[in-house]
C-alpha positions in Angstrom: -0.1 0.0 -0.1 1.4 3.4 -1.0 2.5 5.6 1.5 0.0 8.6 2.1 1.3 12.4 1.7 1.0 13.0 5.6 3.0 9.6 6.2 6.7 10.5 7.3 9.2 9.3 5.1 10.7 5.8 5.6 14.4 6.2 7.4 17.0 3.2 7.2 19.2 2.4 9.8 21.7 0.6 7.7 22.4 1.0 4.2 25.1 -1.3 2.6 26.6 -0.2 -0.6 29.4 -1.8 -2.8 33.6 -1.8 -2.2 35.2 0.3 -4.9 38.6 -1.1 -4.1 40.7 -3.2 -1.9 41.5 -0.8 0.6 38.0 0.9 1.2 37.8 -0.6 4.7 35.5 1.1 7.1 37.4 1.2 9.7 34.6 3.5 11.9 32.1 0.4 11.2 34.6 -2.0 12.4 35.6 -0.5 15.8 31.2 0.4 16.1 31.1 -3.4 15.9 33.9 -4.1 18.9 31.5 -6.0 21.4 30.8 -8.4 18.4 34.4 -8.9 18.0 34.9 -9.5 22.2 31.6 -11.9 22.0 33.4 -13.9 19.2 37.0 -14.1 21.1 34.8 -15.3 24.4 32.8 -17.7 22.2 36.4 -19.1 20.5 37.7 -19.5 24.5 34.7 -21.5 25.6 34.2 -23.6 22.6 37.7 -24.8 22.4 37.9 -26.3 25.4 33.9 -27.5 25.8 33.2 -31.0 27.0 36.8 -31.6 27.5 38.2 -33.1 30.9 40.7 -30.8 31.6 39.3 -27.7 30.3 41.1 -24.5 30.8 44.2 -26.5 32.0 44.9 -27.4 28.5 46.1 -23.3 28.5 49.0 -24.3 31.1 49.6 -28.3 30.4 50.4 -28.0 26.7 53.3 -25.2 26.7 54.7 -26.7 29.5 54.6 -30.2 27.8 55.5 -28.8 24.5 58.8 -27.0 25.9 59.8 -30.5 27.9 59.5 -32.3 24.6 62.0 -29.7 23.1 64.4 -29.3 26.0 64.7 -33.3 25.7 64.8 -33.7 22.0 66.8 -30.9 20.7 68.6 -29.6 24.0 69.6 -33.0 25.7 69.8 -35.5 22.2 70.2 -33.7 19.8 72.7 -31.0 21.3 71.8 -28.1 19.5 73.0 -25.8 22.3 71.3 -23.0 24.1 74.4 -20.5 25.2 74.6 -21.7 28.5 70.8 -20.8 28.9 68.7 -23.7 30.6 66.5 -25.7 27.9 63.2 -25.0 29.3 63.5 -21.5 29.3 65.4 -21.2 26.2 62.6 -23.1 24.1 59.8 -21.9 26.1 60.4 -18.1 24.9 60.8 -19.2 21.5 57.5 -21.7 21.8 55.6 -18.8 23.1 56.3 -16.2 20.6 55.7 -18.7 17.8 52.9 -20.0 19.0 51.0 -16.9 19.7 52.0 -16.1 15.4 51.2 -19.7 14.3 48.0 -19.6 16.1 46.7 -16.3 14.7 47.8 -17.5 11.1 46.1 -20.8 11.8 42.7 -19.7 12.8 42.7 -16.7 10.4 43.2 -18.9 7.3 40.1 -20.6 7.8 37.6 -17.6 8.5 35.9 -18.0 5.5 35.5 -22.3 5.7 34.3 -21.9 9.2 32.1 -19.1 9.6 30.2 -19.6 6.5 27.1 -20.1 7.9 27.2 -17.3 9.9 28.3 -15.0 6.8 25.5 -15.9 4.7 23.2 -15.6 7.0 24.2 -12.1 9.2 25.5 -9.1 8.2 28.4 -7.6 10.0 32.1 -6.6 9.0 33.9 -9.7 8.0 37.2 -8.5 9.8 35.8 -8.9 13.0 36.7 -12.5 12.9 40.3 -11.9 12.5 40.2 -9.6 15.0 38.4 -11.7 17.8 41.0 -14.4 16.7 44.1 -11.7 18.2 42.0 -11.4 21.2 41.2 -15.4 21.8 45.6 -16.1 21.3 46.5 -13.3 23.6 44.9 -14.8 26.5 46.5 -18.0 25.8 50.2 -16.1 25.0 49.6 -14.1 28.8 48.8 -17.6 30.6 52.5 -18.6 29.1 54.1 -15.5 29.5 52.9 -16.1 33.2 54.4 -19.8 33.4 57.4 -18.2 31.7 58.0 -15.7 34.3 57.8 -18.3 37.1 60.3 -20.4 35.4 62.5 -17.7 35.1 62.0 -16.3 38.7 63.0 -20.1 39.8 66.4 -20.2 37.6 67.4 -16.7 38.6 67.0 -18.1 42.1 69.1 -21.0 41.3 71.7 -19.0 39.8 71.6 -19.5 36.1 72.9 -17.0 33.8 70.1 -14.8 32.4 69.5 -11.2 32.5 66.1 -9.4 32.5 66.8 -6.0 31.4 64.5 -3.0 30.3 64.1 -4.1 27.1 61.2 -5.9 28.7 59.0 -2.9 27.7 59.5 -3.1 24.0 56.9 -6.6 24.9 53.6 -4.5 23.5 55.4 -3.4 20.6 56.8 -7.1 19.7 52.7 -8.4 20.2 51.7 -5.8 18.0 54.1 -6.3 15.2 53.2 -10.9 15.7 49.6 -9.9 15.6 50.2 -7.9 12.4 52.0 -10.8 10.5 49.7 -13.3 11.7 46.3 -11.8 10.5 48.0 -10.5 7.2 49.4 -14.2 6.6 46.2 -15.9 7.9 44.1 -13.2 5.9 46.1 -13.9 2.6 45.5 -17.6 3.2 42.0 -17.5 3.7 41.4 -15.1 0.7 43.0 -17.9 -1.5 41.6 -20.9 -0.1 38.1 -19.6 -1.0 39.5 -20.8 -5.0 42.5 -23.2 -4.0 41.2 -25.4 -0.9 44.1 -27.0 -0.9 45.8 -24.3 0.6 43.5 -25.3 3.8 45.4 -28.5 4.3 48.9 -27.6 4.1 48.9 -24.4 5.9 49.5 -25.9 9.4 51.9 -27.5 7.2 53.9 -24.4 5.8 53.5 -23.0 9.1 55.2 -26.0 10.9 58.7 -25.3 8.5 58.3 -21.8 8.6 59.0 -22.6 12.7 62.1 -24.4 11.7 63.4 -21.7 10.0 62.8 -18.7 12.9 65.7 -19.8 15.6 63.1 -22.0 17.4 65.2 -24.6 18.4 68.7 -22.9 17.9 70.2 -20.1 18.5 71.1 -17.6 15.4 74.5 -17.3 17.0 75.2 -21.1 15.5 75.0 -19.7 12.2 77.7 -18.3 10.1 78.0 -14.8 10.5 77.9 -14.1 6.3 74.8 -16.6 6.1 72.7 -14.8 9.1 70.8 -12.2 6.8 69.0 -14.5 5.0 67.2 -15.5 8.4 67.0 -12.2 9.3 64.5 -11.9 6.6 62.2 -13.8 8.0 60.2 -11.0 10.1 59.9 -13.4 13.1 63.3 -14.4 13.5 64.4 -10.5 14.7 61.0 -10.9 16.8 62.4 -14.0 18.6 65.6 -12.7 19.1 64.1 -9.5 21.0 62.3 -11.3 23.1 64.8 -13.8 24.0 67.4 -10.7 24.4 64.9 -8.6 26.8 64.1 -11.8 29.8 67.5 -14.0 29.3 69.7 -11.6 28.3 71.0 -13.3 24.8 70.1 -12.9 21.4 71.7 -11.7 18.3 69.2 -8.5 17.1 70.1 -4.8 15.9 67.9 -1.6 15.6 68.3 -2.4 11.7 66.7 -5.8 12.1 63.6 -4.7 13.7 62.8 -1.8 11.8 62.9 -4.0 8.6 61.0 -6.7 10.4 58.4 -4.5 11.4 58.1 -2.7 7.8 57.6 -6.1 6.1 54.9 -7.3 8.8 53.3 -4.1 8.2 53.5 -5.0 4.5 52.2 -8.3 4.9 49.1 -7.1 7.1 47.7 -4.4 4.5 48.5 -7.1 1.2 46.5 -9.4 3.6 43.2 -7.1 4.8 43.3 -6.1 1.2 42.8 -9.5 -0.4 40.5 -10.2 2.8 38.2 -7.5 2.1 38.3 -7.8 -1.7 37.7 -11.8 -1.7 34.7 -10.8 1.3 32.6 -9.8 -1.4 32.0 -13.2 -3.5 33.4 -15.8 -1.0 29.7 -16.9 -0.3 29.5 -17.4 -3.4 32.9 -19.9 -3.9 32.7 -21.2 -0.5 
C-alpha cells in the first residue's frame, strides 16, 4: 500500500553499499562492532575446550609439555646448544612467541570456511572475525607468559646466567608486530582458500616448516655470520631474538633488523587485509 502524503518518510538504519576498491575498509564500522569482536573471542575461548576433561587447564599443560619435549629432543638428545641458557627457558621463550603467531595464522586462514553459515545469514564486518582471533590467542599467550615468568624467577634463584633487562618494555610492540604478521598472513591464505582448497590442508605444514627457520630450536649464533642475513629476512627471527634478549639477556638482534621486520610485517598485513576485503565480496559464492 503506498504511503499517504502525510506519512513520515521512511528512514533506513543501515545502508550497505559495495566496496569500490580493495582498500575501502570501514574502520569506523569495525570499531562500532567492537562488542561483537569481544563476543566472538569469548565464544572461541569457551568452545575451544568444551566437553574436555581438563578444560582451561590445557592452557597451562600444553606449553609445559611442548617445552619439555623440545628441551629433551633438541637440548639433550640433539645437543643443539642454548648459549648456556637453561633449556626450558630457551625453548619456552621461543615457543611462546611462535605459538601466538602460529595460532593467529592457522585460525585466521580458516575464517571463510568455518564461518560460512554465519556470513551467509547475518551482516557484520567480516574483519571482526580475524580481529577476534587476535584477542582469543592473546589470552593463551598471557597465560604462557605467566608460566615463563615463574620459571624465569626459579632459574634466577638457582643462579642461572639469565639477565632480564629494560627491553622488556618493548613486549607490547613485539606483540603488535606478531599480530600484524599473523593476521596478514592468515588473511592472505584465507582469501586464497576460497578458490584453492588445498591451501587449507597445507597451511599447518607450512607454518611448521616456518618455525624451524625462525631460530626456535637453535640460537641464531650457531649460524655462520655471513649467512645470518638470510635468516633475518624472516620477520619472526628478530621478534624471537628480541624476546630472548629482553628476558634472558642473550640474542643477536640490531635495531635495523627490527625496523626491517616491522616494515615487512606491516606490508604483509596491508596486503592481507586488502585481499581479505576484496574476497569477502564474493566469498559466499565460492565457499
